[in-house]
C-alpha positions as CSV (number, residue, x, y, z in Angstrom):
1,M,-20.6,-22.8,4.0
2,E,-23.9,-21.0,4.4
3,Q,-23.9,-17.5,3.2
4,Q,-25.6,-14.8,5.3
5,Y,-26.4,-11.4,4.0
6,L,-28.9,-8.6,4.4
7,E,-32.3,-9.3,2.8
8,L,-32.4,-6.4,0.4
9,P,-35.5,-5.1,-1.3
10,S,-35.6,-5.3,-5.1
11,E,-34.3,-1.8,-5.2
12,E,-32.3,0.0,-2.5
13,V,-31.8,3.7,-2.5
14,S,-28.4,4.9,-1.1
15,E,-27.8,7.9,1.0
16,N,-26.8,10.0,-2.1
17,G,-30.1,9.2,-3.8
18,E,-28.8,6.6,-6.4
19,S,-30.8,3.3,-6.5
20,L,-29.4,-0.1,-7.2
21,T,-30.4,-3.8,-7.1
22,V,-27.9,-6.5,-6.1
23,E,-27.7,-7.7,-9.7
24,E,-27.1,-4.2,-11.0
25,A,-24.4,-3.6,-8.4
26,I,-22.5,-6.8,-9.3
27,A,-22.8,-6.0,-13.0
28,N,-21.6,-2.4,-12.4
29,L,-18.3,-3.7,-11.2
30,Q,-17.4,-4.1,-14.9
31,H,-19.3,-1.0,-16.1
32,E,-17.6,1.2,-18.7
33,E,-18.0,4.2,-16.4
34,L,-15.3,4.0,-13.8
35,G,-17.5,5.9,-11.3
36,K,-20.1,3.2,-11.4
37,R,-17.5,0.6,-10.7
38,Y,-16.2,2.5,-7.7
39,Y,-19.7,3.0,-6.3
40,A,-20.7,-0.6,-6.9
41,A,-17.8,-1.9,-4.8
42,W,-18.7,0.5,-2.0
43,W,-22.4,-0.5,-2.2
44,L,-21.8,-4.2,-2.0
45,G,-19.7,-3.8,1.1
46,R,-22.0,-1.2,2.6
47,F,-24.9,-3.6,2.4
48,R,-22.8,-6.8,3.1
49,V,-24.0,-8.6,0.0
50,N,-21.9,-11.7,0.7
51,I,-23.1,-13.9,-2.1
52,P,-20.7,-15.8,-4.4
53,A,-21.2,-13.5,-7.4
54,A,-20.5,-10.4,-5.3
55,V,-17.4,-11.9,-3.7
56,E,-16.0,-13.1,-7.0
57,G,-16.7,-9.8,-8.7
58,L,-14.9,-7.8,-5.9
59,I,-11.9,-10.2,-6.0
60,S,-11.6,-9.6,-9.7
61,A,-11.8,-5.8,-9.0
62,L,-8.7,-6.1,-6.9
63,E,-6.7,-6.5,-10.1
64,D,-8.4,-3.6,-12.0
65,D,-5.9,-1.4,-13.9
66,S,-8.3,1.0,-15.5
67,D,-9.3,3.1,-12.5
68,R,-6.2,5.1,-11.8
69,T,-5.4,8.4,-10.1
70,E,-2.9,11.0,-11.4
71,D,-0.3,9.7,-8.9
72,G,-0.9,6.0,-9.7
73,G,-3.4,5.0,-7.1
74,Y,-6.2,2.4,-7.6
75,P,-9.5,3.7,-6.2
76,L,-11.5,0.7,-7.3
77,R,-9.1,-1.7,-5.7
78,R,-9.3,0.2,-2.4
79,N,-13.1,0.0,-2.3
80,A,-13.1,-3.6,-3.3
81,A,-10.7,-4.5,-0.5
82,R,-12.7,-2.7,2.1
83,A,-15.9,-4.4,0.9
84,L,-14.3,-7.9,1.0
85,G,-13.4,-7.3,4.6
86,K,-17.1,-6.9,5.4
87,L,-18.3,-9.9,3.5
88,E,-16.8,-12.5,5.8
89,D,-15.8,-14.9,3.0
90,K,-12.2,-16.2,3.5
91,K,-12.1,-17.0,-0.2
92,A,-10.8,-13.4,-0.6
93,V,-7.8,-13.9,1.7
94,P,-5.2,-14.9,-1.0
95,A,-6.2,-12.0,-3.2
96,L,-6.0,-9.6,-0.3
97,I,-2.6,-10.9,0.7
98,K,-1.5,-10.2,-2.8
99,C,-2.8,-6.6,-2.4
100,L,-0.3,-6.1,0.4
101,E,2.4,-5.8,-2.3
102,C,0.4,-3.2,-4.3
103,S,2.3,0.0,-5.1
104,D,-0.7,2.0,-3.8
105,Y,-0.4,2.7,-0.1
106,Y,-4.2,3.0,0.3
107,V,-4.7,-0.4,-1.3
108,R,-2.3,-2.0,1.2
109,E,-4.0,-0.2,4.0
110,A,-7.5,-1.4,3.0
111,A,-6.2,-4.9,2.5
112,A,-4.6,-5.0,6.0
113,E,-7.9,-3.8,7.5
114,A,-9.9,-6.4,5.5
115,L,-7.6,-9.2,6.5
116,E,-7.9,-8.2,10.2
117,M,-11.7,-8.4,9.8
118,L,-11.6,-11.8,8.1
119,G,-9.4,-13.2,10.9
120,D,-7.5,-15.8,8.9
121,P,-4.0,-16.4,10.3
122,S,-2.6,-17.4,7.0
123,C,-1.9,-13.7,6.3
124,I,0.3,-13.1,9.3
125,S,3.7,-13.6,7.6
126,A,2.7,-11.2,4.8
127,L,1.6,-8.6,7.3
128,I,4.9,-9.0,9.3
129,K,6.8,-8.4,6.1
130,L,5.4,-4.9,6.0
131,L,7.2,-4.2,9.3
132,D,10.6,-4.8,7.7
133,G,13.1,-2.2,8.8
134,G,11.3,-1.5,12.0
135,V,10.7,2.0,13.4
136,G,13.8,3.4,11.5
137,A,12.1,2.6,8.2
138,A,8.7,3.9,9.3
139,V,9.0,7.4,7.9
140,L,6.8,9.8,5.9
141,V,6.8,9.4,2.1
142,P,8.2,12.7,0.7
143,G,5.4,14.9,-0.4
144,K,2.7,12.5,1.0
145,P,0.6,12.7,4.2
146,H,1.4,9.0,5.1
147,L,4.2,6.7,6.1
148,V,5.8,4.2,3.8
149,Q,3.6,1.5,5.1
150,P,0.1,1.4,6.7
151,Y,1.7,0.6,10.1
152,E,-1.3,1.4,12.2
153,D,-3.6,-1.1,10.3
154,V,-0.9,-3.7,10.0
155,I,0.0,-3.7,13.7
156,E,-3.7,-3.7,14.8
157,A,-4.3,-6.7,12.5
158,L,-1.4,-8.6,14.0
159,G,-2.8,-8.1,17.5
160,T,-6.3,-9.2,16.4
161,L,-4.9,-12.3,14.7
162,Q,-2.9,-13.2,17.9
163,A,0.4,-13.2,16.0
164,Q,2.7,-14.0,19.0
165,S,5.7,-14.1,16.7
166,A,5.3,-10.4,16.0
167,I,5.6,-9.2,19.6
168,P,9.3,-8.3,19.4
169,L,8.7,-6.5,16.1
170,I,5.8,-4.5,17.4
171,K,7.3,-3.4,20.7
172,P,9.6,-0.8,19.2
173,F,6.7,1.0,17.6
174,I,5.5,2.1,21.0
175,E,8.2,4.7,20.6
176,H,7.3,5.8,17.1
177,P,6.9,9.6,16.6
178,A,3.3,9.2,15.3
179,E,0.8,8.9,18.2
180,K,-1.6,6.7,16.3
181,V,1.1,4.2,15.6
182,Q,2.0,4.2,19.2
183,Y,-1.6,3.6,20.1
184,A,-1.8,0.8,17.6
185,A,1.3,-0.8,19.1
186,A,-0.1,-0.5,22.7
187,R,-3.5,-2.0,21.5
188,S,-1.8,-4.9,19.8
189,L,0.6,-5.6,22.6
190,Y,-2.1,-5.7,25.1
191,Q,-4.0,-8.2,22.9
192,L,-0.9,-10.3,22.5
193,T,0.5,-10.2,26.1
194,G,-2.4,-9.1,28.4
195,E,0.0,-6.8,30.2
196,A,-1.8,-4.0,31.9
197,V,1.0,-1.5,31.1
198,Y,-0.3,-1.3,27.5
199,G,-3.9,-0.7,28.6
200,E,-2.6,2.0,30.9
201,Y,-0.7,3.6,28.1
202,L,-4.0,4.0,26.1
203,T,-5.8,5.2,29.2
204,Q,-3.3,8.0,29.7
205,A,-3.7,9.0,26.1
206,L,-7.2,10.1,27.0
207,E,-5.7,13.0,28.9
208,G,-4.0,14.4,25.7
209,D,-4.8,17.8,24.1
210,N,-5.8,16.5,20.7
211,L,-9.5,15.5,20.3
212,Q,-8.8,13.2,17.4
213,L,-6.2,11.4,19.3
214,R,-8.5,11.0,22.3
215,R,-11.1,9.6,20.0
216,S,-8.6,7.1,18.6
217,A,-7.6,6.0,22.1
218,L,-11.3,5.5,23.0
219,L,-11.8,3.2,20.1
220,D,-8.6,1.3,20.9
221,L,-9.6,0.8,24.5
222,A,-13.0,-0.4,23.4
223,A,-11.3,-2.9,21.0
224,I,-9.2,-4.4,23.7
225,G,-11.9,-4.3,26.4
226,Y,-9.6,-2.7,29.0
227,L,-12.0,-2.5,32.0
228,P,-9.8,-0.4,34.3
229,A,-10.1,2.4,31.8
230,A,-13.9,2.8,32.3
231,K,-13.8,5.8,34.6
232,A,-11.2,7.6,32.5
233,I,-13.3,7.0,29.5
234,S,-16.3,8.5,31.1
235,E,-14.4,11.6,32.2
236,T,-12.3,12.3,29.0
237,L,-13.1,15.3,26.9
238,A,-15.0,13.8,24.0
239,E,-18.6,13.4,22.8
240,N,-20.8,11.3,25.1
241,S,-21.7,9.3,22.0
242,M,-18.1,8.3,21.6
243,K,-17.7,7.5,25.3
244,L,-20.8,5.3,25.2
245,I,-19.5,3.3,22.3
246,A,-16.2,2.8,24.1
247,L,-17.9,1.7,27.3
248,K,-20.2,-0.5,25.4
249,G,-17.2,-2.1,23.8
250,L,-15.7,-2.8,27.2
251,L,-18.8,-4.4,28.5
252,E,-19.4,-6.6,25.5
253,H,-15.7,-7.7,25.5
254,H,-16.1,-8.6,29.2
255,L,-19.2,-10.6,28.6
256,T,-17.6,-12.4,25.7
257,I,-14.6,-13.4,27.8
258,N,-16.9,-14.5,30.6
259,S,-18.8,-16.8,28.3
260,K,-15.6,-18.5,27.2
261,V,-14.4,-19.2,30.8
262,K,-17.8,-19.9,32.3
263,S,-17.4,-23.6,32.3
264,G,-13.8,-23.6,33.3
265,A,-12.4,-20.7,35.3
266,T,-14.4,-19.1,38.0
267,P,-15.5,-15.5,37.3
268,R,-14.3,-12.9,39.8
269,R,-17.8,-12.1,40.8
270,R,-18.1,-15.5,42.6
271,Q,-15.2,-14.4,44.8
272,T,-17.2,-11.4,46.0
273,Q,-20.5,-13.1,46.7
274,A,-22.9,-11.8,49.4
275,V,-22.2,-12.9,52.9
276,G,-23.5,-16.4,53.6
277,T,-23.0,-17.7,50.1
278,R,-19.4,-19.0,50.3
279,D,-18.5,-21.5,47.7
280,D,-17.8,-24.5,49.8
281,A,-18.7,-28.1,49.2
282,S,-21.7,-28.1,51.5
283,R,-23.4,-25.1,50.0
284,K,-22.1,-25.0,46.4
285,G,-25.0,-24.3,43.9
286,T,-27.4,-23.0,46.6
287,P,-27.8,-19.3,46.0
288,T,-29.5,-17.0,48.5
289,K,-32.6,-15.0,47.8
290,R,-30.5,-11.8,48.0
291,G,-28.0,-13.3,45.5
292,N,-30.8,-14.2,43.1
293,A,-32.4,-10.8,43.3
294,H,-29.0,-9.1,42.8
295,Q,-28.2,-11.2,39.7
296,E,-31.7,-10.5,38.2
297,S,-31.2,-6.8,38.8
298,Q,-27.7,-6.8,37.1
299,K,-28.9,-9.0,34.2
300,S,-31.7,-6.5,33.5
301,K,-29.2,-3.6,33.6
302,V,-26.9,-5.4,31.2
303,E,-29.8,-6.0,28.8
304,S,-30.7,-2.3,28.8
305,Q,-27.0,-1.4,28.1
306,L,-26.3,-3.9,25.3
307,L,-29.6,-3.1,23.5
308,L,-28.9,0.6,23.2
309,S,-30.4,1.9,20.0
310,D,-28.2,3.4,17.3
311,E,-30.0,6.7,18.0
312,A,-28.7,6.6,21.6
313,I,-25.1,6.3,20.5
314,T,-25.1,8.3,17.2
315,I,-21.7,9.6,16.3
316,N,-21.7,13.3,15.7
317,S,-18.0,13.6,14.6
318,K,-15.7,11.9,12.2
319,V,-13.3,9.5,13.7
320,K,-9.7,8.5,13.0
321,S,-9.3,8.8,9.2
322,G,-12.2,11.2,8.9
323,A,-14.8,8.7,8.0
324,T,-18.0,8.1,9.9
325,P,-17.5,5.2,12.4
326,R,-18.0,1.8,11.0
327,R,-21.1,1.1,13.1
328,R,-23.0,3.9,11.4
329,Q,-21.6,2.9,8.0
330,T,-22.9,-0.6,8.3
331,Q,-26.4,-0.1,9.6
332,A,-28.9,-2.7,8.5
333,V,-30.8,-1.8,5.4
334,G,-34.1,-0.1,6.3
335,T,-33.0,1.1,9.7
336,R,-32.1,4.7,8.8
337,D,-32.8,7.2,11.5
338,D,-35.6,9.2,9.9
339,A,-38.7,10.7,11.5
340,S,-41.1,8.3,9.7
341,R,-39.4,5.1,10.8
342,K,-37.8,6.0,14.1
343,G,-38.6,3.4,16.8
344,T,-39.8,0.8,14.3
345,P,-37.4,-2.2,14.6
346,T,-36.6,-4.4,11.6
347,K,-36.5,-8.2,11.7
348,R,-32.7,-8.0,11.6
349,G,-32.8,-5.5,14.5
350,N,-35.0,-7.8,16.6
351,A,-32.8,-10.8,15.8
352,H,-29.8,-8.8,16.9
353,Q,-31.5,-7.8,20.1
354,E,-32.5,-11.4,20.8
355,S,-28.9,-12.5,20.2
356,Q,-27.6,-9.9,22.6
357,K,-30.2,-10.8,25.2
358,S,-29.3,-14.5,24.9
359,K,-25.6,-13.6,25.5
360,V,-26.6,-11.6,28.6
361,E,-28.7,-14.4,30.0
362,S,-25.8,-16.7,29.8
363,Q,-23.8,-14.5,32.1
364,L,-25.0,-15.2,35.7
365,L,-22.2,-13.6,37.5
366,L,-20.6,-10.2,36.7
367,S,-17.4,-8.6,38.0
368,D,-17.4,-5.5,40.0
369,E,-15.7,-3.7,37.1
370,A,-18.4,-4.6,34.7
371,I,-21.0,-3.3,37.1
372,E,-19.1,0.0,37.3
373,V,-19.1,0.2,33.5
374,M,-22.9,-0.1,33.4
375,T,-23.2,2.6,36.1
376,L,-20.9,5.0,34.0
377,M,-23.0,4.3,30.9
378,D,-26.2,5.2,32.8
379,S,-24.6,8.5,33.8
380,L,-23.9,9.4,30.1
381,L,-27.3,8.6,28.8
C-alpha cells in the first residue's frame, strides 16, 4: 500500500513556536519527558505523517502507562488514538478496538472517532458493545462532565460505517436527554435508513436557543448531506463561516453521490431539462445550445464554490467539544493564513483544487436543490 503524507520541510515550526523534524517527533514518542511524548503524538497527527515508523510508534503509545492524570486518565493514549485516525493506516484498527475497553473515557472517545475515520467495518461489533444497556444505562458519571460511554462518537461511527445491525439499538437514543446524543442518533439513522424524518429532526434543531447546539446540528447536516436543510442552514443564527462549511458539505456530498450513480440511475436534473430536450429514443444524447450554456454556467459556479479558500470559510468560534474545527486543525503544512503568504497556493493546495475541479467536471447535470445550495452560498460570501 502506497503511503501518502505531507511533504514536510526538514524542520517544521508549530503554532506554539516549537520546532520538530519527522524523525525527532517519532523519537520523542519515547522521550523521558512526558510532555514531549504528548506533543509528538499530536504533531504526527496534525501533519499527517503516515509513514510506517510513525504509525508503529503511535500504536505503541496506545499502551503507554507512564503518562497518567490524577484521576487515572491516559493523555498520551488519547493523542495517539486521535493521530492514528488521521493517518489512514488500517494497521491501527486492532489496537484502536482494544482501546474501546480502556478505563479512560477520553481514550474510548478518541478511539471511536479514529475508527470512524479509518472506515474499517471490523470494529462494528466492538462499537455496538458500548451501547449495552441502551438509553437507561447512558447516564452521567457521578462527579464527571460526561456519560458512562462516548455515545455521541460511537453512534456517529456506526452510521458512517453503515452498521445496519445497529439501527434498533440506535433508535432509542433519539429520546436521550442530552441533545448532542439525540443529534448523533438522528445523523446516524439518516445515514443508515435514508429516512427524511431524521434529516428534518436536525433541521429543526437549527431553531434552538443554544448556539453550540446549533453549530453541532450544522455539522451533522453537513455530514449527512441533507439538501432540504439548505435554506434553514443559511437562515440559522450562527456565524456565516459555519453556515458556509455546512452548505459546502451538502454540495460536496451531493456531487459525490451523483458521481456514484452517474452511470446507472438518472440524476433528477435530467427530469427537469429545458423544453425541447426530452429524453426519448429519437433525441437522446443531443443537447440543445441552451442546455449546454446552462450546464457550463452551473459547472463554473460549482467550481467557484468547491474551491473556496480556507480564508473564506475561517472558523471564528470553537465547535462541539471546544476545539477548533478539524478543517482548520489539519491545514496543509505551509499554508498558514499569514500576511506574507496569503494568496500563495502550495503544490498540495493546487493538487487539491485540481482534484475538486475534476470532480466537478464529471458532473454534467445538477439537481435543482444543488443549484439552490450554490445560490445560498453566494449570498453568504
